[in-house]
C-alpha positions in Angstrom: 0.1 0.0 0.1 2.8 2.5 1.1 4.5 1.9 -2.8 1.0 2.4 -4.3 0.6 5.8 -2.2 3.9 7.1 -3.4 3.2 6.1 -6.9 -0.2 8.1 -6.7 1.6 11.0 -5.1 4.5 10.9 -7.8 1.6 10.9 -10.6 -0.3 13.8 -9.0 3.1 15.9 -8.9 3.8 15.2 -12.6 0.3 16.1 -13.3 0.8 19.3 -11.7 4.1 20.1 -13.4 2.8 19.4 -16.9 0.7 22.9 -17.3 4.0 24.7 -16.2 6.2 22.5 -18.4 4.0 22.4 -21.4 4.2 25.9 -22.6 8.1 25.5 -22.7 7.7 22.2 -24.6 5.5 23.2 -27.3 6.4 27.1 -27.5 2.7 27.8 -27.2 3.0 30.6 -24.5 6.5 32.4 -24.9 7.6 34.5 -21.8 7.9 38.1 -22.0 11.4 39.2 -22.7 13.5 40.8 -20.0 14.3 43.7 -22.2 13.5 45.1 -25.5 15.1 42.9 -28.6 14.8 42.3 -32.1 14.0 38.8 -33.3 15.3 37.3 -36.3 13.9 34.6 -38.4 16.3 32.9 -40.9 14.2 31.6 -43.9 16.7 29.6 -46.3 15.4 27.1 -48.8 12.4 26.7 -50.5 9.1 28.2 -49.0 6.6 25.6 -48.0 4.2 24.6 -45.3 7.1 24.3 -42.7 8.3 27.6 -43.5 4.9 29.6 -43.0 4.4 27.8 -39.8 7.7 28.9 -38.8 7.3 32.5 -39.7 4.0 32.7 -38.4 4.6 31.4 -35.3 7.8 33.1 -34.8 6.1 36.4 -35.4 3.3 35.7 -33.0 6.1 34.7 -30.2 8.0 38.1 -31.0 4.8 40.2 -30.5 4.0 38.4 -27.3 7.4 38.9 -26.0 7.2 42.4 -26.6 10.0 42.7 -29.1 10.5 46.4 -30.8 10.6 44.4 -34.4 11.1 41.3 -36.5 13.9 40.8 -38.6 13.3 38.2 -41.7 16.5 37.2 -42.9 15.8 35.5 -46.7 17.7 33.3 -49.0 15.0 31.5 -50.9 14.6 30.5 -54.4 10.7 30.8 -54.0 8.0 28.2 -52.8 4.5 27.4 -52.8 1.6 30.4 -53.1 -0.3 29.3 -50.3 2.5 29.2 -47.9 3.8 32.4 -49.4 0.2 34.3 -48.9 0.1 32.7 -45.3 3.4 34.6 -44.3 2.1 37.8 -46.2 -0.9 37.8 -44.3 0.8 37.6 -40.9 3.2 40.4 -41.8 0.5 42.5 -43.0 -1.7 42.0 -39.8 1.7 42.4 -37.6 1.8 44.7 -34.7 5.4 45.2 -34.8 7.6 46.4 -37.5 8.9 43.4 -39.9 12.2 43.7 -41.6 12.9 41.9 -44.7 16.9 41.2 -45.0 18.1 39.3 -48.0 21.3 38.1 -46.9 24.1 36.9 -46.6 26.0 37.9 -49.7 25.2 35.5 -52.4 21.5 35.0 -51.2 18.5 35.7 -53.2 15.0 36.5 -52.7 13.2 35.2 -55.9 9.9 34.5 -56.8 7.8 34.2 -53.7 10.5 35.6 -51.9 10.4 38.9 -53.7 6.6 39.0 -52.6 7.3 38.6 -49.1 10.0 41.1 -49.3 7.5 43.7 -50.7 5.1 43.1 -48.1 7.6 43.8 -45.0 7.7 47.2 -43.7 11.2 47.6 -44.5 13.2 46.2 -47.2 17.1 45.5 -47.1 19.8 43.6 -49.0 23.1 42.7 -48.5 25.5 43.4 -51.2 25.9 40.7 -54.0 22.3 39.5 -53.5 19.3 39.8 -55.9 15.7 39.5 -56.1 12.9 39.3 -58.8 11.8 36.5 -61.1 8.5 36.6 -59.7 6.5 35.1 -62.5 4.1 32.3 -61.2 5.1 28.8 -62.1 2.1 26.1 -62.4 2.6 22.9 -60.6 1.3 19.7 -61.6 1.8 19.9 -65.5 3.4 21.9 -68.2 1.8 24.9 -69.8 -0.2 24.6 -72.7 1.4 25.4 -76.2 1.6 29.1 -77.2 -1.1 30.6 -79.0 -0.3 32.6 -82.2 -1.8 36.0 -82.3 -4.2 36.8 -85.3 -2.6 38.6 -88.4 -3.2 42.1 -88.2 -5.2 44.1 -91.0 -3.9 46.9 -92.9 -5.4 50.1 -91.7 -8.0 51.6 -94.1 -6.9 54.6 -95.9 -7.2 57.9 -94.1 -6.9 61.5 -94.9 -3.3 61.2 -93.9 -2.2 59.6 -97.0 -1.6 62.5 -99.3 1.3 63.4 -96.8 2.9 60.2 -97.9 2.7 61.4 -101.3 4.4 64.7 -100.6 7.2 62.9 -98.8 7.7 60.7 -101.9 8.0 63.6 -103.9 10.6 65.0 -101.5 12.8 62.0 -101.6 12.7 62.2 -105.6 15.1 65.1 -105.2 17.8 63.1 -103.5 20.7 61.3 -105.3 20.5 58.5 -107.6 22.5 56.2 -105.3 20.2 56.6 -102.4 17.4 56.1 -104.6 18.4 52.8 -105.7 19.1 51.8 -101.9 15.3 52.9 -101.2 13.8 50.8 -103.7 15.7 47.9 -102.7 14.5 48.2 -99.2 10.9 48.7 -100.3 11.3 45.5 -102.3 13.1 43.9 -99.5 10.2 45.2 -97.0 7.3 44.0 -99.3 8.8 40.5 -99.8 8.8 40.2 -96.4 5.5 41.4 -95.4 4.0 39.4 -98.0 5.9 36.1 -96.5 5.0 36.9 -92.8 1.7 38.4 -93.0 1.7 38.7 -89.6 2.9 41.3 -86.7 5.4 39.9 -84.3 3.6 38.4 -81.2 3.7 39.9 -77.9 4.5 38.0 -74.7 0.9 38.4 -73.5 -0.7 37.4 -76.6 1.4 34.2 -76.4 -0.3 33.0 -73.2 -3.5 31.0 -72.5 -6.5 32.5 -70.8 -5.8 30.8 -67.6 -2.1 31.8 -67.6 -3.1 35.4 -68.1 -5.6 35.3 -65.1 -2.7 33.8 -63.1 -0.2 36.5 -64.0 -3.0 39.4 -63.9 -3.9 38.3 -60.2 0.0 38.1 -59.3 0.4 41.4 -60.7 -2.4 43.1 -59.0 -1.3 41.5 -55.6 2.4 42.8 -55.7 1.4 46.1 -56.9 -0.8 46.2 -53.9 1.7 45.5 -51.7 4.3 48.0 -53.6 1.6 50.8 -53.1 1.3 49.9 -49.4 4.8 50.4 -48.8 5.5 53.2 -51.4 8.0 51.2 -53.3 8.5 50.9 -57.4 5.3 49.3 -58.5 6.2 49.2 -62.0 9.3 47.3 -61.6 7.4 44.8 -59.4 4.9 44.4 -62.5 7.8 43.5 -64.6 9.1 41.1 -62.3 6.0 39.2 -62.8 5.2 39.8 -66.5 9.0 39.5 -67.6 10.6 37.5 -64.6 13.5 40.3 -64.6 15.9 40.5 -61.5 17.7 43.0 -60.0 21.2 43.3 -58.0 21.0 44.9 -54.4 22.8 48.1 -55.9 20.0 48.4 -58.6 17.3 47.5 -56.3 18.3 50.6 -54.0 18.5 52.8 -56.9 15.1 51.9 -58.3 13.3 52.4 -54.8 12.8 48.5 -54.6 14.5 48.2 -51.5 15.0 50.9 -48.6 18.7 50.3 -47.8 21.8 47.8 -48.5 23.7 46.4 -45.6 26.4 43.7 -45.0 24.6 42.0 -42.2 22.0 42.0 -39.6 24.3 44.4 -37.5 24.8 46.6 -40.3 21.3 46.9 -41.6 20.5 48.3 -37.6 23.3 51.3 -38.5 21.4 52.7 -41.5 20.0 55.9 -40.2 17.2 57.8 -41.9 18.0 55.8 -45.4 21.9 56.7 -45.4 24.4 54.0 -46.4 26.9 53.4 -43.9 29.4 50.5 -43.6 29.2 48.2 -40.6 30.2 44.8 -40.0 29.3 43.4 -36.6 26.0 42.2 -35.4 24.5 45.5 -33.8 25.1 47.3 -37.1 21.5 46.4 -38.7 19.7 47.4 -36.1 21.7 50.8 -35.5 21.1 51.5 -39.4 17.3 51.1 -39.0 17.4 53.7 -35.9 15.3 56.8 -36.5 13.3 55.5 -39.3 9.3 55.7 -39.5 7.3 52.8 -40.8 3.5 52.5 -40.7 2.1 49.8 -38.7 -1.4 49.1 -37.9 -2.3 52.5 -39.3 0.0 54.2 -37.1 3.8 55.7 -37.6 6.1 54.1 -35.5 9.7 55.6 -35.3 12.1 52.6 -34.8 14.4 52.8 -31.9 16.9 50.1 -32.7 20.4 51.4 -32.0 22.3 49.2 -29.5 19.2 46.8 -29.7 19.9 43.3 -29.0 19.0 40.4 -31.5 17.3 37.4 -30.4 17.3 34.5 -32.9 14.1 32.2 -32.9 14.8 28.6 -33.9 11.9 26.4 -35.3 10.3 24.2 -32.6 10.4 20.5 -32.9 7.0 20.3 -34.8 8.4 22.9 -37.7 11.3 20.8 -37.8 9.3 17.4 -38.2 6.8 19.1 -40.7 10.0 20.3 -42.7 11.5 16.7 -42.8 8.0 15.1 -43.8 7.2 17.5 -46.3 10.6 17.3 -48.5 9.2 15.8 -51.7 12.1 13.3 -51.8 11.4 12.0 -48.4 7.7 12.1 -48.8 8.0 9.7 -51.7 10.4 7.8 -50.0 7.9 7.1 -47.2 5.1 6.4 -49.9 7.5 3.6 -51.3 8.3 2.1 -47.9 4.7 1.9 -47.2 3.7 0.4 -50.1 6.4 -2.5 -50.0 6.0 -2.9 -46.5 2.3 -3.8 -46.8 3.3 -6.1 -49.9 5.7 -7.8 -47.6 2.9 -8.3 -44.8 0.4 -9.6 -47.3 3.1 -12.1 -48.5 4.0 -13.2 -44.9 1.1 -13.0 -42.6 2.2 -12.3 -39.1 5.5 -10.8 -39.6 4.1 -7.6 -38.1 7.0 -5.4 -38.4 6.7 -4.9 -42.1 2.8 -4.0 -41.6 3.7 -1.4 -38.8 6.3 -0.1 -40.7 4.4 0.2 -43.8 1.5 1.7 -42.3 3.1 4.3 -40.4 5.2 5.5 -43.6 2.0 5.4 -45.9 0.2 7.7 -43.4 3.0 10.0 -43.0 3.2 10.1 -46.9 -0.2 10.8 -47.3 0.0 13.6 -44.8 2.8 15.3 -46.7 1.0 15.0 -50.0 -2.0 16.3 -48.5 0.1 19.4 -47.7 2.2 19.6 -50.9 0.7 20.4 -54.1 0.7 17.2 -55.6 -0.6 16.1 -59.1 -3.4 13.5 -58.6 -2.8 12.1 -61.9 0.8 11.1 -61.0 -0.5 9.6 -57.7 -3.1 7.7 -59.7 -0.6 6.5 -62.2 1.9 5.2 -59.0 -1.3 3.2 -57.7 -2.0 1.6 -61.2 1.7 0.9 -61.6 1.8 -1.0 -58.2 -1.6 -2.9 -58.8 -0.1 -4.1 -62.3 3.4 -5.2 -60.6 1.3 -7.1 -58.0 -0.7 -8.8 -60.5 2.4 -9.8 -62.4 3.1 -12.4 -59.6 -0.2 -13.9 -60.0 -0.9 -14.1 -63.6 1.3 -15.7 -66.4 1.9 -12.5 -68.5 5.7 -13.3 -68.8 6.4 -9.6 -68.0 4.0 -7.6 -69.8 1.9 -6.4 -66.7 5.2 -5.9 -65.0 6.8 -3.8 -67.5 3.4 -1.5 -68.1 3.2 -1.3 -64.2 7.0 0.0 -64.2 6.3 2.4 -66.9 3.1 3.7 -65.2 5.1 3.7 -61.7 7.9 5.9 -63.2 6.0 8.3 -65.0 3.8 8.8 -62.1 6.8 9.6 -60.0 8.0 12.1 -62.6 4.7 14.0 -62.6 3.9 13.6 -58.7 5.4 16.9 -58.1 6.0 18.7 -61.6 7.7 22.0 -60.3 10.3 24.3 -61.5 10.8 25.6 -58.0 14.1 24.2 -56.5 13.5 22.1 -53.5 9.7 21.3 -54.4 10.3 18.3 -56.6 11.5 14.8 -56.3 15.3 14.1 -56.8 15.9 12.4 -60.3 18.6 10.0 -59.1 15.8 8.6 -56.3 13.2 8.1 -59.2 16.0 6.5 -61.4 17.3 4.6 -58.6 13.5 2.9 -57.7 13.0 2.4 -61.5 16.4 0.6 -61.7 15.6 -1.9 -58.6 12.0 -2.3 -60.1 13.4 -3.2 -63.4 15.8 -5.7 -61.9 13.2 -7.3 -59.9 10.9 -7.9 -62.7 13.8 -9.2 -64.8 14.6 -11.6 -62.0 10.9 -12.5 -62.0 10.9 -13.3 -65.5 14.0 -15.3 -65.6 12.9 -17.5 -62.6 9.6 -18.1 -64.6 11.4 -19.2 -67.7 13.9 -21.4 -65.8 11.0 -23.2 -64.0 9.4 -23.9 -67.3 12.6 -25.5 -68.8 13.3 -27.7 -65.6 11.8 -31.3 -65.4 8.7 -31.9 -63.6 9.4 -33.3 -60.1 6.0 -33.7 -59.2 2.9 -35.8 -60.1 2.3 -38.7 -62.6 4.2 -36.8 -65.1 7.3 -37.7 -63.5 6.8 -41.4 -64.1 7.3 -41.0 -67.9 10.7 -42.2 -69.2 11.6 -44.1 -66.0 12.0 -47.7 -65.6 9.9 -50.2 -63.9 10.1 -54.2 -63.6 7.7 -56.5 -64.9 5.8 -58.4 -62.3 4.4 -61.3 -64.4 4.7 -62.6 -68.0 2.2 -61.1 -70.1 1.7 -60.1 -74.0 -0.8 -57.5 -73.8 -2.0 -56.6 -70.3 -0.5 -57.3 -66.8 1.1 -55.8 -63.9 4.5 -54.1 -63.3 6.3 -52.9 -60.2 7.2 -49.4 -59.6 8.3 -47.5 -56.8 7.5 -50.4 -54.6 3.9 -50.4 -56.0 2.0 -52.7 -58.3 0.5 -50.8 -61.5 -1.7 -52.0 -64.2 0.0 -51.9 -67.4 -0.4 -52.4 -71.0 2.4 -53.3 -73.6 2.7 -53.5 -77.4 5.5 -56.3 -77.2 5.4 -59.3 -74.8 7.7 -59.0 -71.5 8.9 -61.6 -68.9 8.9 -61.7 -65.1 11.4 -59.4 -63.9 12.2 -57.8 -67.3 13.0 -54.1 -66.8 10.4 -52.0 -68.7 10.1 -48.3 -69.6 7.2 -46.1 -69.0 6.0 -44.2 -72.0 2.5 -42.9 -70.9 0.3 -42.8 -67.9 -3.4 -42.7 -68.3 -5.0 -42.5 -64.8 -3.9 -45.6 -62.9 -2.7 -47.5 -66.3 0.9 -47.6 -67.5 1.7 -47.8 -71.2 5.2 -49.6 -71.2 7.9 -51.1 -73.4 10.5 -53.6 -72.8 13.8 -51.7 -72.0 
């Protein structure tokens, strides 16, 4: 009883400590900062669900701690539109200034990173960085073929045509050499006009209706952000329509960013927009000191000189989500899940393959539910697996297996068909899986063909060609001894008792034999 009492008290004590320790474990209720600071979030790599969760939770934590501002350090090639918009919504609703800082040198804020930079209250870049190339890219398939614009008709004659005649009269007074050159140029121009018959197509005319809708929506979105932050909206539109990019120095000249700094401390030393050189951590905050930004419809003067920086690291949930939503890893979990369930089906009671396969398959489906997946690719993978399984049970000599392998590989290729780096499945993984599947299929076909060439080792067919012994003398019907048993037999030639005989055919329980 004493042990039970102690155990009960220990459980009660642990239950009492859980509410106190839980916020620290999951990061749900961050403690207030003892002194004002600047929170720093590092976004590196493709922007996905894990990144948006990290930024949104980090911004909430910085606001609850009472930090004066948040520095979002960017180095990204782009990412998913939904994740980008989640981050921008959080920035626009922030109660503290958010500073976008493209760093370190050599970093970029391309595609989705450009939108996020435009949404921040202050935009800064390190030297030797770039931004732009913000044209939306469709995920899950290639764009449709380009449309040729309709040929433009010649304008009807107008009242301005007599002026052309006057200009022609004036050109007649020029030297003869110039006349010949003009005539040749007119003839060549007429030939080119007749052969082409069409005006050159503009980029807008070569797009489909859906592509124009997507681009126009993106243009309106980024122009709205640029106008909100008083930045260059015309260049932002070019970044979407023409996929142009800018270096840090050019971005500063064109009012795309507010300042250029070497690192986070350097950014803080840029006072009132003046470009100063700084090389330590407090510099970035000092560069921002004295600037006024509009936060929640109020002008806020930044007081950042000497402000301490606090880096917010992603919690375990964000790290786990980042790992699971890696396309290559999600694809690997899908394969482990499929083969684990297959092994459990072939070997019932093994338990381990079924448990591992079930968990891996559920994690893969969770990742694909978050990622932008081409469901046609997922269906092709399912069909390919089904055909490969059918190959084990149907005598198709590899036809179903080859078809299943092709469907599986094609489905893997288009499963996450994206031009955004980091949001597609690595080609070496697909090639390795296809090679392994092909080798397994070839091994199966080889074993099947070899088994057909081997002699039969079971049933009455194994008796054909073997020797027995005549049990008695007979000329047509009699009995023979085979394998310690007496069999009824027929022969085409007389045999004597004890004479070896060869079995040539088996019909039920009757053996056809001949003298050996």
